[in-house]
MIDOSE-1310 file (N, C-alpha, C; in nm, 2 decimals, decimal comma, always signed):
residues 292
mlye	-5,10/+10,93/+16,65/-5,02/+10,85/+16,56/-5,10/+10,73/+16,51; -5,11/+10,72/+16,38/-5,18/+10,60/+16,32/-5,08/+10,49/+16,30; -5,13/+10,37/+16,27/-5,04/+10,27/+16,23/-5,10/+10,18/+16,12; -5,02/+10,12/+16,04/-5,06/+10,03/+15,93/-5,01/+9,89/+15,95
iefp	-5,10/+9,79/+15,92/-5,06/+9,65/+15,92/-5,07/+9,61/+15,77; -4,96/+9,55/+15,72/-4,95/+9,50/+15,58/-4,92/+9,35/+15,58; -4,98/+9,27/+15,49/-4,95/+9,13/+15,48/-5,00/+9,08/+15,34; -4,94/+8,98/+15,29/-4,99/+8,92/+15,16/-5,12/+8,86/+15,18
lgsl	-5,21/+8,88/+15,08/-5,34/+8,81/+15,08/-5,33/+8,66/+15,06; -5,23/+8,62/+14,98/-5,21/+8,48/+14,96/-5,34/+8,41/+14,91; -5,38/+8,30/+14,97/-5,49/+8,22/+14,93/-5,62/+8,26/+15,01; -5,61/+8,36/+15,10/-5,72/+8,41/+15,17/-5,82/+8,48/+15,09
sadt	-5,95/+8,47/+15,13/-6,06/+8,54/+15,06/-6,05/+8,69/+15,09; -6,06/+8,77/+14,99/-6,06/+8,92/+15,01/-6,18/+8,96/+15,10; -6,29/+8,90/+15,08/-6,41/+8,94/+15,16/-6,39/+8,90/+15,30; -6,33/+8,78/+15,33/-6,31/+8,73/+15,46/-6,21/+8,82/+15,53
veea	-6,10/+8,86/+15,46/-6,00/+8,95/+15,52/-6,06/+9,09/+15,55; -6,14/+9,14/+15,46/-6,20/+9,27/+15,48/-6,29/+9,27/+15,60; -6,37/+9,17/+15,61/-6,46/+9,15/+15,73/-6,38/+9,14/+15,86; -6,28/+9,06/+15,86/-6,20/+9,04/+15,98/-6,13/+9,17/+16,02
llel	-6,07/+9,24/+15,93/-6,00/+9,37/+15,96/-6,09/+9,47/+16,01; -6,21/+9,48/+15,96/-6,31/+9,58/+16,01/-6,35/+9,54/+16,15; -6,36/+9,41/+16,18/-6,40/+9,36/+16,31/-6,29/+9,40/+16,41; -6,16/+9,40/+16,36/-6,05/+9,44/+16,45/-6,03/+9,59/+16,47
gass	-6,11/+9,67/+16,40/-6,11/+9,81/+16,41/-6,04/+9,89/+16,30; -6,01/+9,83/+16,19/-5,95/+9,90/+16,08/-6,04/+10,02/+16,03; -5,97/+10,13/+16,01/-6,05/+10,25/+15,96/-6,05/+10,25/+15,80; -5,95/+10,18/+15,74/-5,95/+10,17/+15,59/-5,87/+10,05/+15,56
itfl	-5,91/+9,99/+15,44/-5,85/+9,87/+15,39/-5,82/+9,88/+15,25; -5,70/+9,86/+15,20/-5,66/+9,87/+15,06/-5,59/+9,74/+15,01; -5,63/+9,70/+14,89/-5,57/+9,59/+14,83/-5,48/+9,64/+14,72; -5,35/+9,60/+14,72/-5,25/+9,66/+14,63/-5,18/+9,55/+14,55
dqgd	-5,13/+9,58/+14,43/-5,06/+9,49/+14,34/-4,91/+9,49/+14,38; -4,86/+9,37/+14,42/-4,72/+9,35/+14,46/-4,63/+9,32/+14,34; -4,69/+9,27/+14,23/-4,61/+9,21/+14,13/-4,62/+9,28/+13,99; -4,66/+9,41/+13,99/-4,67/+9,48/+13,87/-4,75/+9,40/+13,76
epvl	-4,86/+9,36/+13,80/-4,95/+9,27/+13,72/-5,07/+9,35/+13,68; -5,09/+9,39/+13,56/-5,21/+9,46/+13,52/-5,34/+9,38/+13,53; -5,44/+9,44/+13,59/-5,57/+9,37/+13,59/-5,65/+9,42/+13,47; -5,68/+9,33/+13,38/-5,74/+9,36/+13,25/-5,89/+9,38/+13,28
eprp	-5,96/+9,43/+13,18/-6,10/+9,47/+13,20/-6,18/+9,35/+13,25; -6,25/+9,37/+13,37/-6,34/+9,26/+13,42/-6,47/+9,25/+13,34; -6,53/+9,13/+13,35/-6,66/+9,11/+13,30/-6,76/+9,19/+13,38; -6,88/+9,22/+13,33/-6,98/+9,28/+13,42/-7,01/+9,20/+13,54
geik	-7,01/+9,26/+13,66/-7,03/+9,19/+13,78/-6,91/+9,13/+13,84; -6,80/+9,13/+13,78/-6,68/+9,07/+13,82/-6,58/+9,17/+13,88; -6,53/+9,14/+14,00/-6,43/+9,22/+14,07/-6,30/+9,14/+14,07; -6,19/+9,19/+14,01/-6,07/+9,12/+14,00/-5,96/+9,17/+14,10
lwsd	-5,88/+9,08/+14,15/-5,76/+9,12/+14,23/-5,64/+9,05/+14,16; -5,52/+9,09/+14,20/-5,40/+9,04/+14,14/-5,36/+8,91/+14,21; -5,28/+8,83/+14,14/-5,24/+8,70/+14,19/-5,14/+8,72/+14,31; -5,07/+8,83/+14,31/-4,98/+8,87/+14,43/-5,03/+9,00/+14,49
tlvr	-5,13/+8,98/+14,58/-5,20/+9,10/+14,64/-5,15/+9,13/+14,78; -5,12/+9,26/+14,80/-5,09/+9,30/+14,94/-5,21/+9,37/+15,00; -5,23/+9,33/+15,13/-5,34/+9,39/+15,21/-5,28/+9,50/+15,30; -5,33/+9,62/+15,30/-5,29/+9,73/+15,39/-5,40/+9,78/+15,46
alfd	-5,40/+9,77/+15,60/-5,51/+9,82/+15,68/-5,46/+9,93/+15,77; -5,53/+10,04/+15,78/-5,50/+10,15/+15,87/-5,58/+10,15/+15,99; -5,51/+10,17/+16,11/-5,58/+10,17/+16,24/-5,55/+10,31/+16,30; -5,64/+10,36/+16,38/-5,61/+10,49/+16,45/-5,54/+10,46/+16,58
escd	-5,51/+10,57/+16,65/-5,43/+10,56/+16,77/-5,50/+10,49/+16,89; -5,63/+10,48/+16,88/-5,70/+10,41/+16,99/-5,68/+10,26/+16,98; -5,63/+10,21/+16,87/-5,60/+10,06/+16,86/-5,46/+10,03/+16,89; -5,44/+9,92/+16,96/-5,30/+9,88/+17,00/-5,25/+9,79/+16,89
alrg	-5,12/+9,81/+16,84/-5,07/+9,74/+16,73/-5,05/+9,59/+16,76; -4,99/+9,56/+16,88/-4,97/+9,43/+16,92/-5,10/+9,35/+16,93; -5,20/+9,42/+16,99/-5,33/+9,35/+17,00/-5,39/+9,33/+16,86; -5,36/+9,42/+16,77/-5,41/+9,40/+16,63/-5,34/+9,28/+16,56
lagl	-5,21/+9,26/+16,59/-5,15/+9,14/+16,53/-5,20/+9,01/+16,59; -5,23/+9,02/+16,73/-5,28/+8,90/+16,79/-5,42/+8,87/+16,74; -5,50/+8,97/+16,71/-5,63/+8,95/+16,66/-5,62/+8,90/+16,51; -5,52/+8,95/+16,44/-5,50/+8,90/+16,30/-5,48/+8,75/+16,30
arvl	-5,39/+8,70/+16,40/-5,36/+8,56/+16,41/-5,48/+8,48/+16,45; -5,57/+8,54/+16,53/-5,68/+8,47/+16,58/-5,79/+8,45/+16,47; -5,81/+8,55/+16,39/-5,92/+8,55/+16,29/-5,88/+8,50/+16,15; -5,75/+8,52/+16,12/-5,70/+8,48/+15,98/-5,59/+8,38/+15,99
grqa	-5,54/+8,34/+16,10/-5,44/+8,24/+16,11/-5,30/+8,29/+16,14; -5,22/+8,21/+16,20/-5,09/+8,25/+16,25/-5,00/+8,29/+16,13; -5,02/+8,23/+16,01/-4,93/+8,26/+15,90/-4,95/+8,40/+15,86; -5,08/+8,45/+15,86/-5,10/+8,59/+15,82/-5,03/+8,69/+15,91
aera	-5,04/+8,66/+16,04/-4,98/+8,75/+16,14/-4,83/+8,74/+16,13; -4,77/+8,62/+16,11/-4,62/+8,61/+16,10/-4,57/+8,68/+15,98; -4,65/+8,69/+15,87/-4,60/+8,76/+15,75/-4,63/+8,91/+15,75; -4,70/+8,95/+15,85/-4,74/+9,09/+15,86/-4,63/+9,19/+15,91
svra	-4,63/+9,31/+15,86/-4,54/+9,41/+15,91/-4,63/+9,53/+15,96; -4,57/+9,60/+16,06/-4,64/+9,71/+16,12/-4,56/+9,83/+16,12; -4,62/+9,95/+16,08/-4,54/+10,07/+16,08/-4,63/+10,19/+16,13; -4,57/+10,28/+16,19/-4,64/+10,40/+16,24/-4,66/+10,50/+16,12
vasg	-4,77/+10,57/+16,12/-4,81/+10,66/+16,02/-4,85/+10,79/+16,09; -4,77/+10,90/+16,07/-4,81/+11,03/+16,13/-4,93/+11,09/+16,06; -5,03/+11,13/+16,14/-5,15/+11,18/+16,08/-5,12/+11,33/+16,04; -5,09/+11,41/+16,12/-5,04/+11,55/+16,09/-5,13/+11,63/+16,00
gwer	-5,26/+11,60/+16,00/-5,35/+11,67/+15,92/-5,34/+11,65/+15,77; -5,28/+11,54/+15,73/-5,26/+11,52/+15,58/-5,39/+11,51/+15,51; -5,50/+11,45/+15,58/-5,63/+11,44/+15,51/-5,68/+11,57/+15,47; -5,68/+11,67/+15,56/-5,73/+11,80/+15,52/-5,64/+11,87/+15,42
awle	-5,51/+11,85/+15,43/-5,42/+11,92/+15,33/-5,45/+11,86/+15,19; -5,48/+11,73/+15,18/-5,52/+11,67/+15,05/-5,65/+11,73/+15,00; -5,75/+11,74/+15,08/-5,88/+11,79/+15,04/-5,87/+11,93/+15,00; -5,79/+12,01/+15,06/-5,78/+12,15/+15,03/-5,72/+12,17/+14,89
dwks	-5,65/+12,07/+14,83/-5,60/+12,08/+14,70/-5,70/+12,05/+14,59; -5,82/+12,01/+14,63/-5,93/+11,97/+14,54/-5,99/+12,10/+14,50; -5,99/+12,13/+14,37/-6,04/+12,26/+14,32/-6,17/+12,24/+14,24; -6,24/+12,36/+14,22/-6,36/+12,36/+14,14/-6,31/+12,34/+13,99
mrfg	-6,40/+12,27/+13,91/-6,36/+12,24/+13,77/-6,49/+12,27/+13,68; -6,46/+12,33/+13,57/-6,57/+12,36/+13,47/-6,57/+12,26/+13,36; -6,68/+12,22/+13,31/-6,70/+12,13/+13,20/-6,80/+12,19/+13,10; -6,75/+12,21/+12,98/-6,84/+12,28/+12,88/-6,86/+12,42/+12,92
rrlw	-6,98/+12,47/+12,88/-7,00/+12,62/+12,90/-7,04/+12,66/+13,04; -7,12/+12,57/+13,11/-7,18/+12,62/+13,23/-7,18/+12,52/+13,35; -7,14/+12,40/+13,32/-7,14/+12,30/+13,43/-7,01/+12,30/+13,51; -7,03/+12,31/+13,64/-6,91/+12,31/+13,73/-6,93/+12,20/+13,83
vcps	-6,81/+12,14/+13,87/-6,81/+12,04/+13,98/-6,72/+12,11/+14,09; -6,78/+12,13/+14,20/-6,71/+12,21/+14,31/-6,71/+12,13/+14,44; -6,60/+12,13/+14,51/-6,60/+12,07/+14,65/-6,69/+12,15/+14,74; -6,74/+12,09/+14,85/-6,84/+12,15/+14,93/-6,78/+12,28/+15,00
wapp	-6,65/+12,29/+15,02/-6,60/+12,41/+15,09/-6,56/+12,52/+14,99; -6,57/+12,50/+14,86/-6,53/+12,60/+14,76/-6,64/+12,70/+14,74; -6,60/+12,83/+14,72/-6,71/+12,93/+14,69/-6,76/+12,90/+14,55; -6,89/+12,95/+14,53/-6,95/+12,93/+14,40/-6,87/+13,01/+14,29
pgdp	-6,87/+12,96/+14,17/-6,80/+13,04/+14,06/-6,88/+13,17/+14,04; -6,81/+13,26/+13,98/-6,87/+13,39/+13,96/-6,97/+13,40/+13,85; -6,97/+13,30/+13,76/-7,07/+13,30/+13,65/-7,21/+13,28/+13,70; -7,30/+13,38/+13,68/-7,44/+13,37/+13,73/-7,52/+13,25/+13,66
davi	-7,47/+13,21/+13,54/-7,54/+13,10/+13,47/-7,48/+12,96/+13,51; -7,39/+12,96/+13,60/-7,32/+12,83/+13,64/-7,42/+12,73/+13,69; -7,41/+12,60/+13,65/-7,48/+12,49/+13,70/-7,38/+12,41/+13,79; -7,40/+12,41/+13,92/-7,30/+12,36/+14,01/-7,34/+12,22/+14,07
vrld	-7,25/+12,13/+14,06/-7,26/+12,00/+14,13/-7,16/+12,00/+14,24; -7,20/+11,98/+14,36/-7,12/+11,98/+14,48/-7,08/+11,84/+14,50; -6,95/+11,81/+14,50/-6,90/+11,67/+14,51/-6,76/+11,68/+14,58; -6,74/+11,60/+14,69/-6,61/+11,59/+14,75/-6,55/+11,45/+14,71
pgla	-6,42/+11,44/+14,71/-6,35/+11,31/+14,68/-6,40/+11,21/+14,78; -6,42/+11,09/+14,73/-6,46/+10,98/+14,82/-6,42/+10,85/+14,77; -6,48/+10,74/+14,82/-6,44/+10,61/+14,78/-6,49/+10,56/+14,64; -6,61/+10,61/+14,60/-6,66/+10,57/+14,47/-6,60/+10,65/+14,36
fgtg	-6,58/+10,58/+14,24/-6,52/+10,64/+14,13/-6,61/+10,75/+14,07; -6,54/+10,86/+14,03/-6,61/+10,97/+13,96/-6,61/+11,10/+14,03; -6,51/+11,18/+14,01/-6,51/+11,32/+14,06/-6,49/+11,42/+13,96; -6,47/+11,38/+13,83/-6,45/+11,47/+13,72/-6,30/+11,49/+13,68
thpt	-6,21/+11,43/+13,76/-6,07/+11,45/+13,73/-6,02/+11,36/+13,62; -6,08/+11,24/+13,61/-6,04/+11,14/+13,50/-6,09/+11,19/+13,37; -6,01/+11,17/+13,26/-6,06/+11,22/+13,13/-6,19/+11,16/+13,09; -6,22/+11,03/+13,13/-6,35/+10,97/+13,08/-6,47/+11,05/+13,15
talc	-6,46/+11,08/+13,28/-6,56/+11,15/+13,34/-6,57/+11,29/+13,29; -6,46/+11,35/+13,26/-6,46/+11,49/+13,21/-6,52/+11,50/+13,07; -6,50/+11,40/+12,99/-6,56/+11,39/+12,86/-6,71/+11,38/+12,87; -6,76/+11,29/+12,95/-6,90/+11,28/+12,97/-6,97/+11,41/+13,02
lqml	-6,91/+11,47/+13,12/-6,96/+11,59/+13,17/-6,97/+11,70/+13,06; -6,86/+11,71/+12,98/-6,86/+11,81/+12,88/-6,97/+11,79/+12,78; -6,99/+11,66/+12,74/-7,10/+11,63/+12,64/-7,24/+11,65/+12,71; -7,25/+11,62/+12,83/-7,38/+11,64/+12,90/-7,42/+11,79/+12,90
damp	-7,32/+11,88/+12,92/-7,34/+12,02/+12,92/-7,40/+12,07/+12,79; -7,37/+12,00/+12,68/-7,41/+12,05/+12,55/-7,54/+11,98/+12,50; -7,60/+11,89/+12,59/-7,71/+11,81/+12,54/-7,84/+11,87/+12,59; -7,95/+11,86/+12,52/-8,08/+11,90/+12,57/-8,14/+11,80/+12,66
lsgr	-8,14/+11,82/+12,79/-8,18/+11,72/+12,89/-8,31/+11,76/+12,96; -8,36/+11,88/+12,94/-8,48/+11,93/+13,01/-8,59/+11,83/+13,00; -8,64/+11,78/+13,11/-8,76/+11,70/+13,12/-8,74/+11,55/+13,08; -8,61/+11,51/+13,05/-8,59/+11,38/+13,00/-8,55/+11,28/+13,11
avid	-8,58/+11,15/+13,09/-8,54/+11,05/+13,18/-8,41/+11,00/+13,14; -8,32/+10,97/+13,24/-8,18/+10,94/+13,22/-8,15/+10,81/+13,29; -8,07/+10,73/+13,23/-8,01/+10,61/+13,30/-7,86/+10,63/+13,31; -7,80/+10,62/+13,43/-7,66/+10,63/+13,45/-7,61/+10,49/+13,49
ygcg	-7,56/+10,42/+13,39/-7,52/+10,28/+13,41/-7,37/+10,27/+13,45; -7,34/+10,21/+13,57/-7,21/+10,22/+13,62/-7,19/+10,35/+13,68; -7,28/+10,39/+13,78/-7,28/+10,53/+13,82/-7,17/+10,58/+13,91; -7,10/+10,48/+13,98/-6,99/+10,53/+14,07/-7,04/+10,62/+14,17
sgil	-6,98/+10,74/+14,18/-7,02/+10,84/+14,28/-7,16/+10,90/+14,25; -7,21/+10,88/+14,13/-7,34/+10,94/+14,08/-7,32/+11,07/+14,01; -7,19/+11,11/+13,99/-7,17/+11,25/+13,93/-7,24/+11,27/+13,80; -7,25/+11,18/+13,71/-7,31/+11,20/+13,58/-7,46/+11,22/+13,60
giaa	-7,52/+11,13/+13,67/-7,66/+11,14/+13,69/-7,70/+11,27/+13,76; -7,63/+11,31/+13,86/-7,65/+11,43/+13,94/-7,64/+11,55/+13,85; -7,53/+11,55/+13,76/-7,51/+11,66/+13,67/-7,63/+11,67/+13,57; -7,68/+11,55/+13,52/-7,79/+11,55/+13,43/-7,92/+11,61/+13,50
lklg	-7,94/+11,58/+13,63/-8,05/+11,64/+13,70/-8,04/+11,79/+13,72; -7,91/+11,83/+13,75/-7,89/+11,97/+13,76/-7,91/+12,05/+13,63; -7,88/+11,98/+13,52/-7,90/+12,04/+13,39/-8,04/+12,03/+13,33; -8,13/+11,98/+13,42/-8,27/+11,98/+13,38/-8,34/+11,85/+13,36
aarv	-8,27/+11,73/+13,37/-8,33/+11,60/+13,35/-8,45/+11,58/+13,46; -8,55/+11,51/+13,42/-8,66/+11,49/+13,51/-8,63/+11,39/+13,62; -8,57/+11,28/+13,58/-8,53/+11,18/+13,67/-8,42/+11,10/+13,62; -8,35/+11,03/+13,71/-8,23/+10,95/+13,68/-8,24/+10,82/+13,76
vavd	-8,21/+10,71/+13,68/-8,19/+10,58/+13,75/-8,04/+10,55/+13,74; -7,98/+10,54/+13,86/-7,84/+10,52/+13,87/-7,81/+10,37/+13,90; -7,73/+10,30/+13,82/-7,71/+10,16/+13,83/-7,56/+10,13/+13,86; -7,54/+10,04/+13,95/-7,40/+10,00/+13,97/-7,40/+9,86/+14,04
ldpq	-7,29/+9,78/+14,02/-7,28/+9,65/+14,08/-7,22/+9,66/+14,22; -7,17/+9,78/+14,26/-7,10/+9,80/+14,39/-7,20/+9,87/+14,48; -7,24/+9,80/+14,59/-7,34/+9,87/+14,68/-7,28/+10,00/+14,74; -7,15/+10,00/+14,76/-7,09/+10,13/+14,81/-7,11/+10,24/+14,71
alta	-7,10/+10,22/+14,58/-7,12/+10,32/+14,49/-7,27/+10,37/+14,49; -7,36/+10,28/+14,51/-7,50/+10,32/+14,52/-7,53/+10,41/+14,64; -7,46/+10,37/+14,75/-7,47/+10,45/+14,87/-7,41/+10,59/+14,85; -7,30/+10,60/+14,78/-7,23/+10,73/+14,75/-7,32/+10,81/+14,66
aren	-7,38/+10,74/+14,56/-7,47/+10,82/+14,47/-7,59/+10,88/+14,54; -7,65/+10,80/+14,63/-7,76/+10,85/+14,70/-7,72/+10,97/+14,79; -7,61/+10,95/+14,86/-7,56/+11,06/+14,95/-7,53/+11,19/+14,88; -7,46/+11,17/+14,76/-7,42/+11,29/+14,68/-7,55/+11,35/+14,62
aarn	-7,65/+11,28/+14,59/-7,77/+11,33/+14,53/-7,84/+11,42/+14,64; -7,84/+11,36/+14,77/-7,90/+11,44/+14,88/-7,83/+11,57/+14,90; -7,70/+11,57/+14,89/-7,62/+11,69/+14,92/-7,65/+11,80/+14,81; -7,69/+11,75/+14,69/-7,71/+11,84/+14,58/-7,86/+11,87/+14,57
gvas	-7,94/+11,82/+14,66/-8,09/+11,86/+14,66/-8,17/+11,79/+14,55; -8,12/+11,68/+14,50/-8,19/+11,61/+14,39/-8,22/+11,46/+14,42; -8,22/+11,43/+14,55/-8,24/+11,29/+14,59/-8,37/+11,24/+14,55; -8,48/+11,32/+14,55/-8,61/+11,28/+14,52/-8,63/+11,23/+14,37
rlet	-8,53/+11,28/+14,29/-8,54/+11,24/+14,15/-8,44/+11,14/+14,10; -8,36/+11,09/+14,20/-8,26/+10,98/+14,16/-8,29/+10,85/+14,23; -8,31/+10,75/+14,15/-8,33/+10,61/+14,20/-8,21/+10,53/+14,18; -8,17/+10,44/+14,27/-8,06/+10,35/+14,25/-8,11/+10,21/+14,24
qgvp	-8,03/+10,14/+14,15/-8,06/+9,99/+14,13/-7,93/+9,92/+14,12; -7,93/+9,80/+14,18/-7,81/+9,71/+14,16/-7,82/+9,64/+14,03; -7,72/+9,55/+14,00/-7,71/+9,47/+13,88/-7,75/+9,33/+13,91; -7,84/+9,27/+13,83/-7,90/+9,32/+13,71/-8,02/+9,41/+13,75
aale	-8,04/+9,51/+13,66/-8,14/+9,61/+13,68/-8,26/+9,60/+13,59; -8,38/+9,63/+13,64/-8,50/+9,63/+13,56/-8,52/+9,77/+13,51; -8,49/+9,80/+13,39/-8,48/+9,93/+13,34/-8,59/+9,96/+13,24; -8,66/+10,07/+13,26/-8,76/+10,12/+13,16/-8,68/+10,21/+13,06
paac	-8,71/+10,20/+12,93/-8,63/+10,27/+12,83/-8,63/+10,42/+12,86; -8,52/+10,49/+12,85/-8,50/+10,63/+12,88/-8,46/+10,71/+12,75; -8,47/+10,84/+12,77/-8,43/+10,93/+12,65/-8,28/+10,95/+12,65; -8,21/+10,92/+12,75/-8,07/+10,94/+12,75/-8,00/+10,83/+12,84
vlan	-7,90/+10,76/+12,79/-7,84/+10,66/+12,87/-7,69/+10,69/+12,87; -7,63/+10,69/+12,99/-7,49/+10,72/+13,01/-7,42/+10,59/+13,06; -7,31/+10,55/+13,01/-7,23/+10,44/+13,05/-7,08/+10,47/+13,05; -7,03/+10,51/+13,16/-6,88/+10,54/+13,17/-6,82/+10,42/+13,25
ilag	-6,79/+10,31/+13,17/-6,73/+10,19/+13,23/-6,60/+10,16/+13,16; -6,60/+10,04/+13,09/-6,48/+10,00/+13,02/-6,52/+9,94/+12,88; -6,43/+9,93/+12,79/-6,46/+9,89/+12,66/-6,52/+9,75/+12,66; -6,46/+9,66/+12,73/-6,50/+9,52/+12,73/-6,65/+9,51/+12,78
plie	-6,68/+9,56/+12,90/-6,82/+9,56/+12,95/-6,91/+9,63/+12,85; -6,87/+9,74/+12,79/-6,96/+9,82/+12,70/-7,00/+9,73/+12,58; -6,91/+9,65/+12,53/-6,94/+9,56/+12,42/-7,03/+9,44/+12,47; -7,00/+9,39/+12,59/-7,09/+9,28/+12,64/-7,23/+9,33/+12,68
last	-7,24/+9,45/+12,72/-7,36/+9,51/+12,76/-7,44/+9,57/+12,64; -7,40/+9,55/+12,52/-7,46/+9,62/+12,41/-7,61/+9,60/+12,40; -7,65/+9,47/+12,42/-7,80/+9,45/+12,41/-7,87/+9,51/+12,53; -7,81/+9,51/+12,65/-7,88/+9,57/+12,77/-7,89/+9,72/+12,75
ltaa	-7,78/+9,79/+12,71/-7,79/+9,93/+12,69/-7,87/+9,97/+12,57; -7,88/+9,89/+12,47/-7,97/+9,92/+12,36/-8,11/+9,92/+12,40; -8,15/+9,81/+12,47/-8,28/+9,80/+12,52/-8,32/+9,91/+12,62; -8,22/+9,97/+12,68/-8,25/+10,08/+12,78/-8,28/+10,21/+12,71
cear	-8,25/+10,22/+12,58/-8,27/+10,34/+12,50/-8,40/+10,34/+12,42; -8,48/+10,44/+12,44/-8,60/+10,45/+12,36/-8,56/+10,51/+12,22; -8,66/+10,51/+12,13/-8,63/+10,56/+12,00/-8,58/+10,70/+12,00; -8,47/+10,73/+11,93/-8,40/+10,86/+11,92/-8,33/+10,90/+12,05
adll	-8,31/+10,80/+12,14/-8,24/+10,83/+12,26/-8,09/+10,86/+12,24; -8,04/+10,94/+12,32/-7,89/+10,97/+12,32/-7,82/+10,87/+12,41; -7,71/+10,82/+12,36/-7,63/+10,72/+12,44/-7,49/+10,77/+12,44; -7,43/+10,78/+12,56/-7,29/+10,82/+12,58/-7,22/+10,70/+12,63
lcgl	-7,12/+10,66/+12,55/-7,03/+10,54/+12,59/-6,89/+10,59/+12,62; -6,85/+10,57/+12,74/-6,72/+10,63/+12,78/-6,64/+10,52/+12,86; -6,52/+10,55/+12,89/-6,43/+10,46/+12,96/-6,35/+10,38/+12,87; -6,34/+10,42/+12,75/-6,26/+10,34/+12,65/-6,15/+10,42/+12,59
lqtq	-6,04/+10,35/+12,56/-5,93/+10,41/+12,49/-5,97/+10,44/+12,34; -5,89/+10,54/+12,28/-5,92/+10,57/+12,14/-5,90/+10,45/+12,05; -5,80/+10,36/+12,09/-5,78/+10,24/+12,01/-5,89/+10,14/+12,02; -5,98/+10,15/+12,12/-6,09/+10,06/+12,13/-6,22/+10,11/+12,07
ahav	-6,22/+10,24/+12,02/-6,34/+10,30/+11,98/-6,41/+10,22/+11,86; -6,33/+10,17/+11,77/-6,38/+10,10/+11,65/-6,46/+9,98/+11,70; -6,41/+9,90/+11,79/-6,48/+9,78/+11,83/-6,60/+9,81/+11,91; -6,60/+9,92/+11,99/-6,72/+9,95/+12,06/-6,83/+10,01/+11,97
kaay	-6,79/+10,09/+11,87/-6,89/+10,14/+11,77/-6,95/+10,02/+11,70; -6,87/+9,93/+11,66/-6,92/+9,81/+11,58/-7,03/+9,74/+11,66; -7,01/+9,73/+11,79/-7,11/+9,66/+11,88/-7,25/+9,72/+11,88; -7,25/+9,85/+11,85/-7,38/+9,93/+11,85/-7,42/+9,98/+11,72
sasf	-7,35/+9,95/+11,61/-7,38/+10,00/+11,48/-7,51/+9,97/+11,42; -7,57/+9,85/+11,46/-7,69/+9,80/+11,40/-7,81/+9,89/+11,45; -7,80/+9,95/+11,57/-7,91/+10,02/+11,63/-7,89/+10,17/+11,65; -7,77/+10,22/+11,62/-7,74/+10,35/+11,65/-7,66/+10,42/+11,54
divq	-7,69/+10,55/+11,53/-7,61/+10,64/+11,44/-7,50/+10,70/+11,53; -7,38/+10,72/+11,49/-7,28/+10,78/+11,56/-7,29/+10,93/+11,54; -7,31/+11,01/+11,65/-7,32/+11,15/+11,64/-7,18/+11,22/+11,65; -7,10/+11,17/+11,74/-6,98/+11,24/+11,77/-6,89/+11,14/+11,85
vaar	-6,76/+11,16/+11,83/-6,66/+11,09/+11,91/-6,56/+11,20/+11,96; -6,56/+11,22/+12,09/-6,47/+11,32/+12,15/-6,36/+11,25/+12,22; -6,24/+11,31/+12,22/-6,12/+11,25/+12,27/-6,05/+11,35/+12,37; -5,99/+11,29/+12,47/-5,91/+11,36/+12,57/-5,80/+11,27/+12,61
edwc	-5,67/+11,32/+12,59/-5,55/+11,23/+12,61/-5,57/+11,10/+12,53; -5,56/+10,98/+12,60/-5,57/+10,86/+12,52/-5,72/+10,81/+12,52; -5,81/+10,88/+12,59/-5,94/+10,83/+12,61/-6,04/+10,89/+12,51; -6,16/+10,83/+12,49/-6,26/+10,89/+12,41/-6,40/+10,86/+12,46
ciha	-6,50/+10,94/+12,41/-6,64/+10,92/+12,45/-6,72/+10,92/+12,32; -6,80/+10,82/+12,30/-6,89/+10,81/+12,19/-7,03/+10,85/+12,22; -7,08/+10,95/+12,14/-7,22/+10,99/+12,15/-7,29/+10,93/+12,03; -7,38/+10,84/+12,06/-7,46/+10,77/+11,96/-7,61/+10,80/+11,98
rria	-7,69/+10,79/+11,88/-7,84/+10,81/+11,89/-7,91/+10,69/+11,83; -8,01/+10,64/+11,91/-8,08/+10,52/+11,87/-8,16/+10,55/+11,75; -8,15/+10,46/+11,65/-8,23/+10,47/+11,53/-8,37/+10,45/+11,55; -8,46/+10,54/+11,50/-8,60/+10,53/+11,53/-8,66/+10,41/+11,46
């Protein structure tokens, strides 16, 4: 039997709370919105939380709930412990049941993203990326990732250098390597994402051709640049991403709503020709090419 401790973040620092809960033995920590308050697009390098944030920490059966509350009072103050609630959570194999629902997915003509336990697709020409759901963003299920994967499948990548800016799980960079790219530089502001990208690259046998960098990154211009982030950061990063593109480089801009496409295209119009805009649901992906 697992148990959860929940309490309001209040004026406490999220970093301090996370560190304290890990010290107390928490196996996972989640920050949740209590007030139905949307978090708008952050600036590059900025991580936002809500003004009314709930902290939820999961502990396994080896941890004692009362001792956990006492530890909470000791490291975060009595008020945190007094406002905390504790409830039992039945494990019951729910983790495995959720993972078993994760299915193989095809993007474009030949690119597949498959969980590690799934059999390979029957297509002999299939290019397979093995990826299990994890903490870093990017497994192919979100329309923005799906659009990027579909476009990558149709691009000539053989022997090209690629930059995956805002790499998350590393799915786009790994897919590019599987499709023939010579090397990939994966960039993210989240160290956890960089760790996930390296681990996923190793699982796919391409770790030697994938390099990770934090933000700010020292980037050599590449023949293909991928940026699946958000419209606001895409606009703010226009000069950075433009400088990362060599002449005639392909640039994929994704993570934006269709209503935001005009503003994003305008930010890049001086240096790029627009090749294509693909849409899925409310989202779209812009394929641009650097003017020689």
